[in-house]
C-alpha positions as protocol buffer text, in pm:
chain_id: "A"
residue {
  index: 1
  type: UNK
  ca { x: 145 y: -19 z: 1421 }
}
residue {
  index: 2
  type: UNK
  ca { x: 373 y: -316 z: 1381 }
}
residue {
  index: 3
  type: UNK
  ca { x: 259 y: -614 z: 1585 }
}
residue {
  index: 4
  type: UNK
  ca { x: -86 y: -466 z: 1660 }
}
residue {
  index: 5
  type: UNK
  ca { x: -244 y: -556 z: 1316 }
}
residue {
  index: 6
  type: UNK
  ca { x: -318 y: -909 z: 1228 }
}
residue {
  index: 7
  type: UNK
  ca { x: -218 y: -804 z: 872 }
}
residue {
  index: 8
  type: UNK
  ca { x: 114 y: -633 z: 1000 }
}
residue {
  index: 9
  type: UNK
  ca { x: 326 y: -932 z: 869 }
}
residue {
  index: 10
  type: UNK
  ca { x: 171 y: -945 z: 538 }
}
residue {
  index: 11
  type: UNK
  ca { x: 325 y: -610 z: 411 }
}
residue {
  index: 12
  type: UNK
  ca { x: 642 y: -591 z: 599 }
}
residue {
  index: 13
  type: UNK
  ca { x: 696 y: -242 z: 798 }
}
residue {
  index: 14
  type: UNK
  ca { x: 1050 y: -152 z: 856 }
}
residue {
  index: 15
  type: UNK
  ca { x: 1179 y: 134 z: 1080 }
}
residue {
  index: 16
  type: UNK
  ca { x: 1280 y: 396 z: 823 }
}
residue {
  index: 17
  type: UNK
  ca { x: 1618 y: 545 z: 814 }
}
residue {
  index: 18
  type: UNK
  ca { x: 1642 y: 889 z: 645 }
}
residue {
  index: 19
  type: UNK
  ca { x: 1747 y: 732 z: 318 }
}
residue {
  index: 20
  type: UNK
  ca { x: 1442 y: 510 z: 332 }
}
residue {
  index: 21
  type: UNK
  ca { x: 1197 y: 787 z: 419 }
}
residue {
  index: 22
  type: UNK
  ca { x: 1337 y: 997 z: 124 }
}
residue {
  index: 23
  type: UNK
  ca { x: 1273 y: 715 z: -94 }
}
residue {
  index: 24
  type: UNK
  ca { x: 904 y: 674 z: 40 }
}
residue {
  index: 25
  type: UNK
  ca { x: 859 y: 1032 z: -16 }
}
residue {
  index: 26
  type: UNK
  ca { x: 965 y: 1008 z: -364 }
}
residue {
  index: 27
  type: UNK
  ca { x: 725 y: 731 z: -441 }
}
residue {
  index: 28
  type: UNK
  ca { x: 431 y: 908 z: -277 }
}
residue {
  index: 29
  type: UNK
  ca { x: 514 y: 1215 z: -456 }
}
residue {
  index: 30
  type: UNK
  ca { x: 506 y: 1026 z: -786 }
}
residue {
  index: 31
  type: UNK
  ca { x: 157 y: 870 z: -674 }
}
residue {
  index: 32
  type: UNK
  ca { x: 22 y: 1226 z: -611 }
}
residue {
  index: 33
  type: UNK
  ca { x: 143 y: 1351 z: -961 }
}
residue {
  index: 34
  type: UNK
  ca { x: -6 y: 1054 z: -1132 }
}
residue {
  index: 35
  type: UNK
  ca { x: -342 y: 1094 z: -942 }
}
residue {
  index: 36
  type: UNK
  ca { x: -377 y: 1460 z: -1037 }
}
residue {
  index: 37
  type: UNK
  ca { x: -309 y: 1375 z: -1395 }
}
residue {
  index: 38
  type: UNK
  ca { x: -580 y: 1113 z: -1395 }
}
residue {
  index: 39
  type: UNK
  ca { x: -852 y: 1296 z: -1205 }
}
residue {
  index: 40
  type: UNK
  ca { x: -760 y: 1655 z: -1149 }
}
residue {
  index: 41
  type: UNK
  ca { x: -629 y: 1854 z: -869 }
}
residue {
  index: 42
  type: UNK
  ca { x: -938 y: 1876 z: -635 }
}
residue {
  index: 43
  type: UNK
  ca { x: -947 y: 1596 z: -381 }
}
residue {
  index: 44
  type: UNK
  ca { x: -1309 y: 1668 z: -318 }
}
residue {
  index: 45
  type: UNK
  ca { x: -1393 y: 1546 z: -659 }
}
residue {
  index: 46
  type: UNK
  ca { x: -1086 y: 1324 z: -716 }
}
residue {
  index: 47
  type: UNK
  ca { x: -1137 y: 1042 z: -461 }
}
residue {
  index: 48
  type: UNK
  ca { x: -792 y: 872 z: -581 }
}
residue {
  index: 49
  type: UNK
  ca { x: -603 y: 1194 z: -490 }
}
residue {
  index: 50
  type: UNK
  ca { x: -787 y: 1224 z: -175 }
}
residue {
  index: 51
  type: UNK
  ca { x: -660 y: 870 z: -85 }
}
residue {
  index: 52
  type: UNK
  ca { x: -310 y: 950 z: -175 }
}
residue {
  index: 53
  type: UNK
  ca { x: -308 y: 1273 z: 20 }
}
residue {
  index: 54
  type: UNK
  ca { x: -411 y: 1063 z: 325 }
}
residue {
  index: 55
  type: UNK
  ca { x: -144 y: 821 z: 269 }
}
residue {
  index: 56
  type: UNK
  ca { x: 105 y: 1088 z: 246 }
}
residue {
  index: 57
  type: UNK
  ca { x: -6 y: 1259 z: 565 }
}
residue {
  index: 58
  type: UNK
  ca { x: 2 y: 915 z: 750 }
}
residue {
  index: 59
  type: UNK
  ca { x: 370 y: 904 z: 651 }
}
residue {
  index: 60
  type: UNK
  ca { x: 441 y: 1247 z: 777 }
}
residue {
  index: 61
  type: UNK
  ca { x: 478 y: 1393 z: 423 }
}
residue {
  index: 62
  type: UNK
  ca { x: 499 y: 1787 z: 454 }
}
residue {
  index: 63
  type: UNK
  ca { x: 179 y: 1954 z: 367 }
}
residue {
  index: 64
  type: UNK
  ca { x: 362 y: 2223 z: 171 }
}
residue {
  index: 65
  type: UNK
  ca { x: 524 y: 1954 z: -34 }
}
residue {
  index: 66
  type: UNK
  ca { x: 187 y: 1804 z: -105 }
}
residue {
  index: 67
  type: UNK
  ca { x: 41 y: 2129 z: -223 }
}
residue {
  index: 68
  type: UNK
  ca { x: 344 y: 2194 z: -439 }
}
residue {
  index: 69
  type: UNK
  ca { x: 338 y: 1861 z: -613 }
}
residue {
  index: 70
  type: UNK
  ca { x: -36 y: 1900 z: -683 }
}
residue {
  index: 71
  type: UNK
  ca { x: 11 y: 2251 z: -834 }
}
residue {
  index: 72
  type: UNK
  ca { x: 308 y: 2133 z: -1046 }
}
residue {
  index: 73
  type: UNK
  ca { x: 130 y: 1816 z: -1175 }
}
residue {
  index: 74
  type: UNK
  ca { x: -189 y: 2029 z: -1265 }
}
residue {
  index: 75
  type: UNK
  ca { x: 14 y: 2253 z: -1495 }
}
residue {
  index: 76
  type: UNK
  ca { x: 286 y: 2026 z: -1643 }
}
residue {
  index: 77
  type: UNK
  ca { x: 236 y: 1699 z: -1841 }
}
residue {
  index: 78
  type: UNK
  ca { x: 535 y: 1467 z: -1759 }
}
residue {
  index: 79
  type: UNK
  ca { x: 347 y: 1268 z: -1504 }
}
residue {
  index: 80
  type: UNK
  ca { x: 153 y: 1114 z: -1802 }
}
residue {
  index: 81
  type: UNK
  ca { x: 441 y: 905 z: -1888 }
}
residue {
  index: 82
  type: UNK
  ca { x: 383 y: 694 z: -1573 }
}
residue {
  index: 83
  type: UNK
  ca { x: 195 y: 372 z: -1608 }
}
residue {
  index: 84
  type: UNK
  ca { x: 40 y: 176 z: -1313 }
}
residue {
  index: 85
  type: UNK
  ca { x: 135 y: -178 z: -1368 }
}
residue {
  index: 86
  type: UNK
  ca { x: 103 y: -462 z: -1121 }
}
residue {
  index: 87
  type: UNK
  ca { x: 322 y: -769 z: -1150 }
}
residue {
  index: 88
  type: UNK
  ca { x: 285 y: -1118 z: -1001 }
}
residue {
  index: 89
  type: UNK
  ca { x: 524 y: -1387 z: -929 }
}
residue {
  index: 90
  type: UNK
  ca { x: 643 y: -1657 z: -687 }
}
residue {
  index: 91
  type: UNK
  ca { x: 913 y: -1642 z: -432 }
}
residue {
  index: 92
  type: UNK
  ca { x: 1120 y: -1917 z: -276 }
}
residue {
  index: 93
  type: UNK
  ca { x: 890 y: -2233 z: -217 }
}
residue {
  index: 94
  type: UNK
  ca { x: 607 y: -2079 z: -409 }
}
residue {
  index: 95
  type: UNK
  ca { x: 529 y: -1777 z: -184 }
}
residue {
  index: 96
  type: UNK
  ca { x: 271 y: -1565 z: -387 }
}
residue {
  index: 97
  type: UNK
  ca { x: 396 y: -1197 z: -451 }
}
residue {
  index: 98
  type: UNK
  ca { x: 210 y: -902 z: -591 }
}
residue {
  index: 99
  type: UNK
  ca { x: 416 y: -586 z: -680 }
}
residue {
  index: 100
  type: UNK
  ca { x: 250 y: -250 z: -757 }
}
residue {
  index: 101
  type: UNK
  ca { x: 456 y: -24 z: -975 }
}
residue {
  index: 102
  type: UNK
  ca { x: 446 y: 318 z: -1140 }
}
residue {
  index: 103
  type: UNK
  ca { x: 690 y: 338 z: -1427 }
}
residue {
  index: 104
  type: UNK
  ca { x: 793 y: 516 z: -1727 }
}
residue {
  index: 105
  type: UNK
  ca { x: 962 y: 232 z: -1886 }
}
residue {
  index: 106
  type: UNK
  ca { x: 788 y: -110 z: -1857 }
}
residue {
  index: 107
  type: UNK
  ca { x: 1076 y: -301 z: -2023 }
}
residue {
  index: 108
  type: UNK
  ca { x: 1315 y: -178 z: -1764 }
}
residue {
  index: 109
  type: UNK
  ca { x: 1078 y: -245 z: -1478 }
}
residue {
  index: 110
  type: UNK
  ca { x: 992 y: -591 z: -1589 }
}
residue {
  index: 111
  type: UNK
  ca { x: 1360 y: -662 z: -1652 }
}
residue {
  index: 112
  type: UNK
  ca { x: 1451 y: -573 z: -1304 }
}
residue {
  index: 113
  type: UNK
  ca { x: 1171 y: -750 z: -1127 }
}
residue {
  index: 114
  type: UNK
  ca { x: 1253 y: -1059 z: -1324 }
}
residue {
  index: 115
  type: UNK
  ca { x: 1607 y: -1044 z: -1210 }
}
residue {
  index: 116
  type: UNK
  ca { x: 1497 y: -1009 z: -855 }
}
residue {
  index: 117
  type: UNK
  ca { x: 1267 y: -1302 z: -869 }
}
residue {
  index: 118
  type: UNK
  ca { x: 1532 y: -1525 z: -1025 }
}
residue {
  index: 119
  type: UNK
  ca { x: 1815 y: -1429 z: -801 }
}
residue {
  index: 120
  type: UNK
  ca { x: 1592 y: -1508 z: -508 }
}
residue {
  index: 121
  type: UNK
  ca { x: 1489 y: -1871 z: -625 }
}
residue {
  index: 122
  type: UNK
  ca { x: 1153 y: -1758 z: -763 }
}
residue {
  index: 123
  type: UNK
  ca { x: 1014 y: -1651 z: -1084 }
}
residue {
  index: 124
  type: UNK
  ca { x: 787 y: -1389 z: -1238 }
}
residue {
  index: 125
  type: UNK
  ca { x: 437 y: -1509 z: -1334 }
}
residue {
  index: 126
  type: UNK
  ca { x: 159 y: -1418 z: -1586 }
}
residue {
  index: 127
  type: UNK
  ca { x: -106 y: -1178 z: -1499 }
}
residue {
  index: 128
  type: UNK
  ca { x: -352 y: -1376 z: -1288 }
}
residue {
  index: 129
  type: UNK
  ca { x: -102 y: -1637 z: -1184 }
}
residue {
  index: 130
  type: UNK
  ca { x: -124 y: -1552 z: -810 }
}
residue {
  index: 131
  type: UNK
  ca { x: -373 y: -1274 z: -792 }
}
residue {
  index: 132
  type: UNK
  ca { x: -654 y: -1531 z: -722 }
}
residue {
  index: 133
  type: UNK
  ca { x: -478 y: -1587 z: -364 }
}
residue {
  index: 134
  type: UNK
  ca { x: -547 y: -1231 z: -264 }
}
residue {
  index: 135
  type: UNK
  ca { x: -850 y: -1011 z: -198 }
}
residue {
  index: 136
  type: UNK
  ca { x: -802 y: -639 z: -263 }
}
residue {
  index: 137
  type: UNK
  ca { x: -946 y: -452 z: 10 }
}
residue {
  index: 138
  type: UNK
  ca { x: -929 y: -108 z: 187 }
}
residue {
  index: 139
  type: UNK
  ca { x: -748 y: -129 z: 525 }
}
residue {
  index: 140
  type: UNK
  ca { x: -773 y: 138 z: 810 }
}
residue {
  index: 141
  type: UNK
  ca { x: -587 y: 143 z: 1113 }
}
residue {
  index: 142
  type: UNK
  ca { x: -720 y: 351 z: 1387 }
}
residue {
  index: 143
  type: UNK
  ca { x: -562 y: 466 z: 1727 }
}
residue {
  index: 144
  type: UNK
  ca { x: -799 y: 313 z: 1974 }
}
residue {
  index: 145
  type: UNK
  ca { x: -712 y: 586 z: 2223 }
}
residue {
  index: 146
  type: UNK
  ca { x: -883 y: 851 z: 2005 }
}
residue {
  index: 147
  type: UNK
  ca { x: -1225 y: 702 z: 2001 }
}
residue {
  index: 148
  type: UNK
  ca { x: -1423 y: 441 z: 2181 }
}
residue {
  index: 149
  type: UNK
  ca { x: -1487 y: 101 z: 2022 }
}
residue {
  index: 150
  type: UNK
  ca { x: -1861 y: 99 z: 2007 }
}
residue {
  index: 151
  type: UNK
  ca { x: -1844 y: 450 z: 1842 }
}
residue {
  index: 152
  type: UNK
  ca { x: -1571 y: 338 z: 1593 }
}
residue {
  index: 153
  type: UNK
  ca { x: -1758 y: 27 z: 1507 }
}
residue {
  index: 154
  type: UNK
  ca { x: -2070 y: 213 z: 1458 }
}
residue {
  index: 155
  type: UNK
  ca { x: -1913 y: 486 z: 1232 }
}
residue {
  index: 156
  type: UNK
  ca { x: -1736 y: 218 z: 1020 }
}
residue {
  index: 157
  type: UNK
  ca { x: -2032 y: -32 z: 971 }
}
residue {
  index: 158
  type: UNK
  ca { x: -2264 y: 257 z: 890 }
}
residue {
  index: 159
  type: UNK
  ca { x: -2058 y: 361 z: 602 }
}
residue {
  index: 160
  type: UNK
  ca { x: -1970 y: 29 z: 429 }
}
residue {
  index: 161
  type: UNK
  ca { x: -1705 y: -134 z: 646 }
}
residue {
  index: 162
  type: UNK
  ca { x: -1696 y: -515 z: 605 }
}
residue {
  index: 163
  type: UNK
  ca { x: -1499 y: -630 z: 907 }
}
residue {
  index: 164
  type: UNK
  ca { x: -1379 y: -469 z: 1235 }
}
residue {
  index: 165
  type: UNK
  ca { x: -1138 y: -587 z: 1496 }
}
residue {
  index: 166
  type: UNK
  ca { x: -973 y: -442 z: 1813 }
}
residue {
  index: 167
  type: UNK
  ca { x: -598 y: -507 z: 1868 }
}
residue {
  index: 168
  type: UNK
  ca { x: -369 y: -390 z: 2146 }
}
residue {
  index: 169
  type: UNK
  ca { x: -383 y: -16 z: 2074 }
}
residue {
  index: 170
  type: UNK
  ca { x: -544 y: -20 z: 1744 }
}
residue {
  index: 171
  type: UNK
  ca { x: -877 y: -91 z: 1560 }
}
residue {
  index: 172
  type: UNK
  ca { x: -838 y: -242 z: 1209 }
}
residue {
  index: 173
  type: UNK
  ca { x: -1132 y: -183 z: 966 }
}
residue {
  index: 174
  type: UNK
  ca { x: -1156 y: -375 z: 634 }
}
residue {
  index: 175
  type: UNK
  ca { x: -1372 y: -245 z: 347 }
}
residue {
  index: 176
  type: UNK
  ca { x: -1434 y: -262 z: -21 }
}
residue {
  index: 177
  type: UNK
  ca { x: -1145 y: -91 z: -208 }
}
residue {
  index: 178
  type: UNK
  ca { x: -1383 y: 164 z: -356 }
}
residue {
  index: 179
  type: UNK
  ca { x: -1527 y: 252 z: -12 }
}
residue {
  index: 180
  type: UNK
  ca { x: -1188 y: 336 z: 152 }
}
residue {
  index: 181
  type: UNK
  ca { x: -1228 y: 708 z: 123 }
}
residue {
  index: 182
  type: UNK
  ca { x: -1596 y: 703 z: 249 }
}
residue {
  index: 183
  type: UNK
  ca { x: -1524 y: 489 z: 552 }
}
residue {
  index: 184
  type: UNK
  ca { x: -1209 y: 691 z: 638 }
}
residue {
  index: 185
  type: UNK
  ca { x: -1399 y: 1020 z: 617 }
}
residue {
  index: 186
  type: UNK
  ca { x: -1678 y: 896 z: 827 }
}
residue {
  index: 187
  type: UNK
  ca { x: -1429 y: 768 z: 1098 }
}
residue {
  index: 188
  type: UNK
  ca { x: -1243 y: 1114 z: 1098 }
}
residue {
  index: 189
  type: UNK
  ca { x: -1570 y: 1307 z: 1128 }
}
residue {
  index: 190
  type: UNK
  ca { x: -1643 y: 1060 z: 1439 }
}
residue {
  index: 191
  type: UNK
  ca { x: -1313 y: 1172 z: 1587 }
}
residue {
  index: 192
  type: UNK
  ca { x: -1088 y: 891 z: 1522 }
}
residue {
  index: 193
  type: UNK
  ca { x: -710 y: 926 z: 1460 }
}
residue {
  index: 194
  type: UNK
  ca { x: -626 y: 746 z: 1140 }
}
residue {
  index: 195
  type: UNK
  ca { x: -292 y: 575 z: 1163 }
}
residue {
  index: 196
  type: UNK
  ca { x: -290 y: 452 z: 818 }
}
residue {
  index: 197
  type: UNK
  ca { x: -546 y: 379 z: 511 }
}
residue {
  index: 198
  type: UNK
  ca { x: -464 y: 235 z: 201 }
}
residue {
  index: 199
  type: UNK
  ca { x: -588 y: -32 z: -53 }
}
residue {
  index: 200
  type: UNK
  ca { x: -409 y: -372 z: 10 }
}
residue {
  index: 201
  type: UNK
  ca { x: -373 y: -710 z: -133 }
}
residue {
  index: 202
  type: UNK
  ca { x: -479 y: -945 z: 147 }
}
residue {
  index: 203
  type: UNK
  ca { x: -395 y: -1332 z: 111 }
}
residue {
  index: 204
  type: UNK
  ca { x: -668 y: -1563 z: 152 }
}
residue {
  index: 205
  type: UNK
  ca { x: -403 y: -1833 z: 242 }
}
residue {
  index: 206
  type: UNK
  ca { x: -54 y: -1807 z: 376 }
}
residue {
  index: 207
  type: UNK
  ca { x: 278 y: -1987 z: 324 }
}
residue {
  index: 208
  type: UNK
  ca { x: 556 y: -2053 z: 578 }
}
residue {
  index: 209
  type: UNK
  ca { x: 923 y: -2066 z: 509 }
}
residue {
  index: 210
  type: UNK
  ca { x: 1236 y: -2223 z: 689 }
}
residue {
  index: 211
  type: UNK
  ca { x: 1605 y: -2186 z: 678 }
}
residue {
  index: 212
  type: UNK
  ca { x: 1763 y: -2052 z: 373 }
}
residue {
  index: 213
  type: UNK
  ca { x: 1431 y: -1991 z: 206 }
}
residue {
  index: 214
  type: UNK
  ca { x: 1368 y: -1721 z: 476 }
}
residue {
  index: 215
  type: UNK
  ca { x: 1676 y: -1528 z: 372 }
}
residue {
  index: 216
  type: UNK
  ca { x: 1592 y: -1569 z: 7 }
}
residue {
  index: 217
  type: UNK
  ca { x: 1240 y: -1428 z: 78 }
}
residue {
  index: 218
  type: UNK
  ca { x: 1382 y: -1123 z: 283 }
}
residue {
  index: 219
  type: UNK
  ca { x: 1625 y: -1044 z: 9 }
}
residue {
  index: 220
  type: UNK
  ca { x: 1360 y: -1053 z: -251 }
}
residue {
  index: 221
  type: UNK
  ca { x: 1148 y: -809 z: -46 }
}
residue {
  index: 222
  type: UNK
  ca { x: 1443 y: -579 z: 6 }
}
residue {
  index: 223
  type: UNK
  ca { x: 1529 y: -563 z: -352 }
}
residue {
  index: 224
  type: UNK
  ca { x: 1181 y: -500 z: -465 }
}
residue {
  index: 225
  type: UNK
  ca { x: 1126 y: -213 z: -209 }
}
residue {
  index: 226
  type: UNK
  ca { x: 1453 y: -58 z: -310 }
}
residue {
  index: 227
  type: UNK
  ca { x: 1346 y: -17 z: -673 }
}
residue {
  index: 228
  type: UNK
  ca { x: 1232 y: 324 z: -749 }
}
residue {
  index: 229
  type: UNK
  ca { x: 951 y: 194 z: -974 }
}
residue {
  index: 230
  type: UNK
  ca { x: 803 y: -9 z: -698 }
}
residue {
  index: 231
  type: UNK
  ca { x: 523 y: 143 z: -495 }
}
residue {
  index: 232
  type: UNK
  ca { x: 417 y: -144 z: -279 }
}
residue {
  index: 233
  type: UNK
  ca { x: 496 y: -522 z: -222 }
}
residue {
  index: 234
  type: UNK
  ca { x: 234 y: -773 z: -102 }
}
residue {
  index: 235
  type: UNK
  ca { x: 284 y: -1141 z: -27 }
}
residue {
  index: 236
  type: UNK
  ca { x: 138 y: -1444 z: 145 }
}
residue {
  index: 237
  type: UNK
  ca { x: 455 y: -1536 z: 354 }
}
residue {
  index: 238
  type: UNK
  ca { x: 350 y: -1598 z: 720 }
}
residue {
  index: 239
  type: UNK
  ca { x: 655 y: -1431 z: 873 }
}
């Protein structure tokens, strides 16, 4: 979907090598286990688990693996060790960065992230230091070949969507974070093919970079995304 969505440059999408895909699968597996621990193994009553399953499927995560992780997490307790922590900071030239993590050692994760920011000419911030520059929204990307625009728009708006836009080959729907599952379910019932659905931090303003600052920002994102504790990286750099 890269290049079609107006938000596609906010959270950078890269072509996945086998190694990168394995890392993505590991992170999604951790999300699944934590969601089960927090709300139980039934996605019909655990909306967060339902959202993570949808995310897993959009990343071509094997269904057998999803079921295995859910069963394991329902019967074992080690996933309770993971905490969801959101870190904030500034990249080069003051670019705002939000990092979502799942960690079993907050001191290790905070130390790693602080090192990445420092090495890239930025710095870690306190809670709330950049969050005011972002809106937390549900973002759903639909294959426009799977459903007509009017039908998609009607299904989305009737179930809580706040914004709708048609791109080259996709429709993009924005909604409140808590309404993500409801809107996605309505779109699927209407026959839409969901390419992705996730809760995102969308910037209210963007920053531009030039020269060496671009390389530093790219290096910061790469280091963050390579860290096993990091689930997602959001920023307001207009690439």
